[in-house]
C-alpha positions as CSV (number, residue, x, y, z in Angstrom):
1,M,28.3,-7.3,-13.2
2,S,25.2,-9.7,-14.1
3,A,23.9,-9.9,-17.5
4,P,20.5,-7.0,-18.3
5,A,17.2,-9.0,-18.3
6,A,15.9,-10.1,-22.0
7,A,13.9,-7.0,-23.1
8,D,12.1,-9.3,-26.0
9,G,11.3,-12.0,-22.8
10,P,7.8,-12.0,-21.6
11,P,7.3,-9.2,-18.8
12,P,7.0,-10.8,-15.5
13,A,3.6,-12.2,-14.1
14,R,1.8,-9.8,-11.2
15,I,-0.3,-10.7,-9.3
16,L,-2.4,-8.8,-6.5
17,R,-4.3,-10.9,-4.1
18,D,-5.7,-10.7,-0.5
19,M,-3.7,-12.3,1.6
20,S,-4.6,-15.2,3.7
21,D,-3.4,-17.1,7.0
22,G,-0.4,-18.3,5.5
23,D,1.2,-15.4,4.3
24,L,1.4,-13.5,7.6
25,A,4.8,-15.1,8.9
26,W,6.6,-13.8,5.6
27,M,4.7,-10.6,6.1
28,A,5.9,-10.5,9.9
29,E,9.2,-11.5,8.5
30,R,9.7,-8.6,6.0
31,E,8.3,-6.1,8.6
32,R,11.7,-6.9,10.8
33,E,14.0,-6.5,7.2
34,I,12.5,-3.1,6.6
35,F,11.2,-1.7,9.4
36,G,13.5,-3.0,12.1
37,A,12.9,-2.4,15.2
38,A,9.8,-0.3,14.3
39,A,8.3,-3.4,12.4
40,W,4.6,-4.9,13.5
41,S,5.2,-8.3,15.4
42,L,3.8,-11.4,13.9
43,D,1.3,-11.4,16.9
44,L,0.2,-7.4,16.0
45,I,-0.5,-8.8,12.0
46,Q,-2.3,-11.8,13.5
47,D,-4.5,-9.9,15.7
48,D,-5.2,-7.4,13.1
49,F,-5.5,-9.9,10.4
50,R,-8.3,-11.5,12.6
51,Y,-10.1,-9.0,14.0
52,G,-9.2,-5.7,12.7
53,G,-11.6,-5.1,9.4
54,R,-8.7,-4.0,7.1
55,R,-7.6,-5.6,3.7
56,Y,-4.3,-7.0,3.8
57,R,-3.0,-7.5,0.3
58,V,0.0,-9.0,-1.5
59,L,1.1,-8.9,-4.8
60,E,3.2,-11.4,-6.3
61,V,5.9,-11.2,-9.1
62,D,6.7,-14.6,-10.7
63,D,4.4,-16.5,-7.8
64,S,6.5,-14.4,-5.3
65,P,5.6,-12.3,-2.8
66,A,7.3,-8.7,-3.5
67,A,5.0,-6.3,-1.9
68,Y,2.2,-5.7,0.5
69,A,-0.1,-3.3,1.5
70,V,-2.7,-3.1,4.2
71,Y,-5.6,-0.4,4.6
72,G,-9.1,0.3,6.0
73,Y,-10.8,2.6,7.8
74,D,-9.6,3.6,11.1
75,G,-12.6,5.2,12.9
76,D,-14.4,6.9,10.0
77,A,-11.1,7.6,7.7
78,F,-10.3,5.7,5.2
79,F,-6.3,4.8,6.0
80,L,-3.6,3.2,4.5
81,M,-1.5,1.4,7.2
82,N,1.2,-0.1,6.2
83,I,2.7,-0.5,2.3
84,A,5.9,-2.4,1.7
85,V,7.8,-3.1,-1.5
86,M,10.9,-5.8,-0.7
87,P,14.4,-3.9,-1.3
88,S,14.7,-6.0,-4.3
89,A,11.7,-5.2,-6.3
90,R,12.1,-1.2,-6.0
91,G,11.7,1.0,-8.4
92,T,9.5,-1.7,-10.9
93,G,6.1,-0.2,-10.2
94,L,5.1,-1.9,-7.7
95,G,4.3,0.8,-5.2
96,R,2.5,2.3,-8.1
97,V,0.2,-0.9,-7.9
98,L,-0.3,-1.3,-4.5
99,M,-1.6,2.5,-4.6
100,E,-4.0,1.7,-7.7
101,D,-5.8,-1.0,-5.6
102,F,-5.8,1.5,-2.9
103,L,-7.2,4.3,-3.9
104,S,-9.7,2.2,-6.1
105,E,-10.7,0.3,-2.4
106,A,-11.0,3.8,-1.5
107,R,-13.5,4.9,-4.5
108,A,-15.7,1.7,-4.0
109,E,-16.4,2.6,-0.4
110,R,-16.8,5.8,-1.2
111,A,-14.9,7.8,1.2
112,H,-14.2,11.4,1.1
113,Q,-10.5,11.4,1.6
114,A,-7.7,8.9,1.9
115,W,-5.1,8.8,4.7
116,L,-1.7,7.8,5.3
117,E,1.5,8.6,7.6
118,V,5.5,8.4,5.7
119,A,8.8,8.7,7.9
120,V,9.8,12.4,6.6
121,T,12.7,10.1,6.2
122,N,11.1,8.2,3.6
123,I,12.2,10.5,0.3
124,P,10.8,7.4,-2.4
125,A,7.3,7.2,-0.8
126,L,6.9,10.7,-0.4
127,A,7.5,11.3,-3.9
128,L,5.2,8.3,-4.5
129,Y,2.3,9.9,-2.6
130,R,2.9,13.0,-3.8
131,S,2.6,12.0,-7.1
132,Y,-1.0,10.5,-6.2
133,G,-1.9,14.3,-4.8
134,F,-1.2,13.4,-1.7
135,E,-0.9,16.5,0.5
136,D,0.6,17.3,4.2
137,V,-1.7,17.8,6.7
138,R,0.4,18.0,9.7
139,V,3.8,16.2,11.2
140,R,3.7,13.9,14.4
141,P,7.0,15.0,16.3
142,R,9.0,11.3,16.8
143,Y,6.2,8.9,15.7
144,Y,8.3,6.0,15.0
145,Q,10.0,4.8,17.4
146,P,12.5,3.9,19.3
147,E,14.5,5.9,15.9
148,D,12.6,9.2,17.0
149,V,11.6,9.9,13.3
150,D,8.6,12.4,12.4
151,A,6.1,11.2,10.4
152,I,4.0,13.7,7.9
153,V,0.2,12.8,8.3
154,M,-1.2,13.2,4.4
155,R,-4.4,12.9,2.4
156,V,-5.4,13.0,-0.7
157,S,-9.4,13.8,-1.5
158,V,-11.2,10.4,-3.6
159,P,-12.8,11.4,-6.7
160,R,-16.1,10.1,-7.1
161,V,-17.0,7.6,-9.9
162,D,-20.0,8.3,-11.2
163,V,-21.3,4.1,-11.4
164,R,-24.4,4.6,-13.2
165,A,-22.4,6.1,-16.1
166,V,-20.0,3.0,-16.1
167,G,-20.3,0.4,-18.6
168,T,-23.6,1.4,-19.7
169,T,-24.7,1.9,-23.7
170,P,-27.0,4.7,-24.8
171,V,-30.2,3.5,-26.2
172,G,-30.7,3.7,-29.8
173,V,-27.3,2.9,-30.5
């Protein structure tokens, strides 16, 4: 049994950044490890990265990639296309960091709603999304192939932020 991490040590350094071309092979490898036969291929990732108009984000912990997300518009809907946390880093709040980033971008884009799809079998992800107010819209039977797993389509209203009120100081103060 390994010793627990020292509680008095510094917290791990987390850096959230946009992916670069150099990150795409790493992402494709993680896709295969996490999603198996339903994983996005390297060719699909490269094409979407270059021409899809989506934002690819990677979250590093202590200088090593540990999680990623892909989001952007799918037609007129602001959509979380993909989110993944490496198995060794699950339960450490990285999914929440990526969700905050996704919803912050939705607000910046002035999207009225944010959407996603999730496998009905992915209980931790369902709990995360519901904690952000996402509600079930419909089920897409046998959406994830070749496993024949249903997907739940979910959405949440994106709260508005009055940009005029951010960072202002009342006159005469």
